[in-house]
Structure formats: C-alpha cells, structure tokens
C-alpha positions in Angstrom: 174.9 90.5 162.6 174.0 91.8 159.1 176.6 94.3 157.8 175.1 97.6 156.5 176.5 98.8 153.3 176.9 102.6 152.7 176.9 104.2 149.4 178.8 107.4 148.6 176.4 108.7 145.9 173.0 107.6 144.4 174.7 106.4 141.3 176.4 103.8 143.5 173.1 102.3 144.7 172.3 99.1 142.6 169.0 99.2 140.8 166.4 96.8 142.1 164.7 94.5 139.7 161.6 96.6 139.7 163.6 99.7 138.9 165.4 98.0 136.1 162.1 96.9 134.5 160.7 100.4 134.9 163.7 101.8 133.0 163.3 99.2 130.3 159.7 100.1 129.9 160.4 103.8 129.8 162.8 103.2 126.9 159.8 101.6 125.1 157.8 104.7 125.8 160.5 106.8 124.2 160.6 104.5 121.1 156.8 105.1 120.8 157.3 108.8 120.8 157.9 109.8 124.5 155.9 112.7 125.9 154.6 113.5 122.4 152.8 110.1 122.3 150.7 111.0 125.4 151.3 107.3 126.6 151.0 106.8 130.3 154.0 105.8 132.3 154.8 102.2 131.6 156.4 100.5 134.6 155.1 96.9 134.8 153.7 94.1 132.6 150.2 95.1 133.8 150.7 98.6 132.3 151.5 96.9 129.0 148.5 94.6 129.1 146.2 97.6 130.0 147.7 99.7 127.2 147.3 96.9 124.7 143.6 96.6 125.8 142.9 100.3 125.7 144.7 100.8 122.4 147.6 102.9 121.2 147.2 105.9 119.1 148.1 105.8 115.4 150.5 108.7 116.0 152.8 106.5 118.0 153.6 104.6 114.8 155.6 107.6 113.4 158.3 107.3 116.0 158.4 103.5 115.9 158.9 103.5 112.1 161.7 105.9 112.5 163.5 103.4 114.8 162.8 100.5 112.4 163.8 102.5 109.4 160.6 101.5 107.5 157.8 103.2 105.7 154.2 103.3 106.9 153.4 100.9 104.1 155.8 98.3 105.6 154.4 99.0 109.0 151.0 98.2 107.7 152.3 94.8 106.5 153.8 94.1 110.0 150.5 94.9 111.6 148.6 92.8 109.0 146.5 95.8 108.0 146.0 97.3 104.6 148.0 100.4 103.9 144.9 102.2 102.9 143.0 101.4 106.2 146.0 102.6 108.1 146.1 105.9 106.1 142.4 106.4 106.7 142.9 106.4 110.5 143.1 109.7 112.3 146.3 110.3 114.2 144.5 110.2 117.5 142.5 107.1 116.7 143.3 104.0 118.8 144.5 100.8 117.2 142.7 97.6 118.2 144.0 95.3 121.0 145.9 93.0 118.6 147.6 95.7 116.7 148.4 97.6 119.8 150.0 94.5 121.3 152.0 94.1 118.1 153.2 97.7 118.3 154.3 97.2 121.9 156.1 93.9 120.9 157.9 95.8 118.1 158.9 98.6 120.5 160.3 96.0 123.0 162.2 94.3 120.0 163.7 97.7 118.9 164.8 98.4 122.5 166.5 94.9 122.7 168.1 95.4 119.2 169.6 98.8 120.1 170.9 97.3 123.4 172.6 94.4 121.7 173.8 96.2 118.6 174.9 99.3 120.5 173.3 102.2 118.7 170.2 103.0 116.6 172.0 103.4 113.2 173.8 100.1 113.6 170.6 98.4 114.6 168.7 99.8 111.5 171.6 98.6 109.3 171.6 95.1 110.9 167.7 94.9 110.6 167.8 95.5 106.8 170.8 93.3 106.0 170.6 89.6 104.9 171.6 87.3 107.7 173.0 83.9 107.0 171.2 82.3 109.9 167.9 83.6 108.5 168.6 82.0 105.1 170.1 85.3 103.8 166.8 87.1 104.5 166.6 90.4 106.4 165.4 90.3 110.1 162.7 93.0 109.3 161.1 90.4 107.0 160.3 88.1 110.0 158.8 90.7 112.3 155.2 90.2 111.0 154.7 87.1 113.1 155.4 86.2 116.8 157.3 83.2 115.7 159.4 85.2 113.3 160.1 87.8 116.0 161.2 85.1 118.4 163.6 83.7 115.8 165.1 87.1 115.2 165.4 87.6 118.9 167.4 84.4 119.2 169.8 85.8 116.5 170.2 88.8 118.7 170.9 86.7 121.7 173.5 84.8 119.8 175.2 88.1 118.7 175.1 89.2 122.3 176.9 86.0 123.3 179.4 86.4 120.5 178.2 83.5 118.5 178.6 83.9 114.8 175.2 84.2 113.0 
C-alpha cells in the first residue's frame, strides 16, 4: 500500500518540474521588464518559441541592459545590429525573430548568472572582469554568438561546481 505524505504548509510541498520551469521563466520575464514589458506569461518552451516568432518590443531592452550593465550601443553589438538602426526603432516596435530569440537567450543567461554568482551586482562585476579561462577576456565579450554564450555558460557551471576558472 502506498503511504500518503501530508504537508503542514504550502511551503513544505515540493515543486513539480513544471512549476520549477514556470518560476524560471517568470524570472526571465522580470529581467525583461516584468509587468512594464507587457510580455505574456512565460511558462513553457513553447511560450518562448512563440514569443521569439511574434517579436519582443524594443522597450524590453532597457531592463535587460540594466541587468547586463551595458549601454544600448553594446546591446546593438550583441544583437548584430547597428546602433543607429536600434535607436531609430520606436519603443513599442517589435524586434525580428532572430533578435527576439537572442534577447530571450540573454535573459536566460542573466538569470543563470545571477543564480550562480548569488546577486545582481556580483554577476555584473563578474561579467565585466577578465577571466583566465577565457584568455583574460571578459565574459560580456563572448555573448554576441551562441557558441560564445555556451562557452561562458560552461565557465558559470564550473564556478557553480567550485572548479577554479
């Protein structure tokens, strides 16, 4: 006979995998401006795919650049877009699919970085500091390509495991 487990409070109930994923995606929404961004609720990978396809408003970039500790000019470099073209866009104008996808990847990266480092300020400092494993280059300089982002995520993973990087 299966034993039923009773919990004293809601906080004692373990989160399901779906609930954990939903919380992670909501953190991304916060990084992209939260309620001010007018982003729909993000709770699954399908929501991310649909959001990438529909496009993300330029206004979401302001919140993201704050978390990254960069300028709009640097953001345009990460998005492979001229700074002038980015400036011309209206705040409510949607970014194309590839740029929207990149913004979502950057938001996921920020969330992971803050989780590993422990706080937003420490993450920004780490992001803008030369790292030996990266050839004494700054992690921010690798975020313009998927391969570079994967490499920096590996460094974060090593940090999380306590491996000197």
